[in-house]
C-alpha positions in Angstrom: 144.2 -195.4 -76.6 143.2 -191.8 -77.1 139.5 -191.0 -77.9 138.7 -188.3 -80.4 135.4 -186.5 -80.9 134.3 -185.5 -84.4 133.2 -181.9 -84.5 131.3 -182.5 -87.8 130.3 -185.6 -89.8 133.0 -186.9 -92.2 132.8 -186.1 -95.9 132.2 -189.8 -96.6 129.0 -191.8 -96.3 129.5 -195.4 -95.6 127.3 -198.1 -97.0 125.8 -198.6 -93.5 125.1 -194.9 -93.2 123.5 -194.8 -96.7 121.3 -197.8 -95.8 120.1 -196.0 -92.6 119.4 -192.8 -94.5 117.4 -194.8 -97.1 115.4 -196.3 -94.2 114.8 -192.8 -92.8 113.6 -191.7 -96.2 111.2 -194.6 -96.4 109.9 -194.1 -92.8 109.2 -190.4 -93.4 107.5 -191.0 -96.7 105.3 -193.7 -95.2 104.5 -191.5 -92.2 103.7 -188.5 -94.5 101.4 -190.6 -96.7 99.6 -192.1 -93.7 99.0 -188.7 -92.1 97.7 -187.3 -95.4 95.4 -190.3 -95.7 94.1 -190.0 -92.1 93.6 -186.3 -92.5 91.4 -186.8 -95.5 89.2 -189.3 -93.7 88.6 -187.6 -90.3 85.8 -185.2 -89.7 87.1 -183.6 -86.5 88.8 -180.3 -87.5 91.3 -180.4 -84.6 92.5 -183.9 -85.5 92.6 -183.0 -89.2 94.8 -180.0 -88.3 97.2 -182.2 -86.3 97.3 -184.7 -89.1 98.1 -182.0 -91.7 100.9 -180.7 -89.4 102.2 -184.3 -89.0 102.1 -184.7 -92.8 104.0 -181.4 -93.3 106.7 -182.3 -90.7 107.4 -185.7 -92.3 107.4 -184.2 -95.8 110.0 -181.7 -94.7 112.2 -184.3 -93.1 112.0 -186.4 -96.3 113.0 -183.4 -98.4 115.9 -182.5 -96.0 117.3 -186.0 -96.2 116.9 -186.1 -100.0 118.6 -182.7 -100.4 121.4 -183.9 -98.1 122.0 -186.9 -100.3 121.8 -184.9 -103.5 124.3 -182.3 -102.1 126.7 -185.0 -100.9 126.6 -187.5 -103.6 129.6 -188.2 -105.8 127.4 -187.8 -108.9 125.8 -184.4 -109.1 
């Protein structure tokens, strides 16, 4: 049996792939909300800055995943 390596993802998202992407959306949204909440409650400026950066990172990941789904959905 010959093994092939994909050079890029297929143009189809399986149900299993979609479920995993949905999970990643939820994880990033939860992490972003948590970081935002922690940032608002901490008084140490260094920690607050790190929590703000963490919030921004997870927000960007969430938006990238959402954009991916919107750009690759069958219903545009």
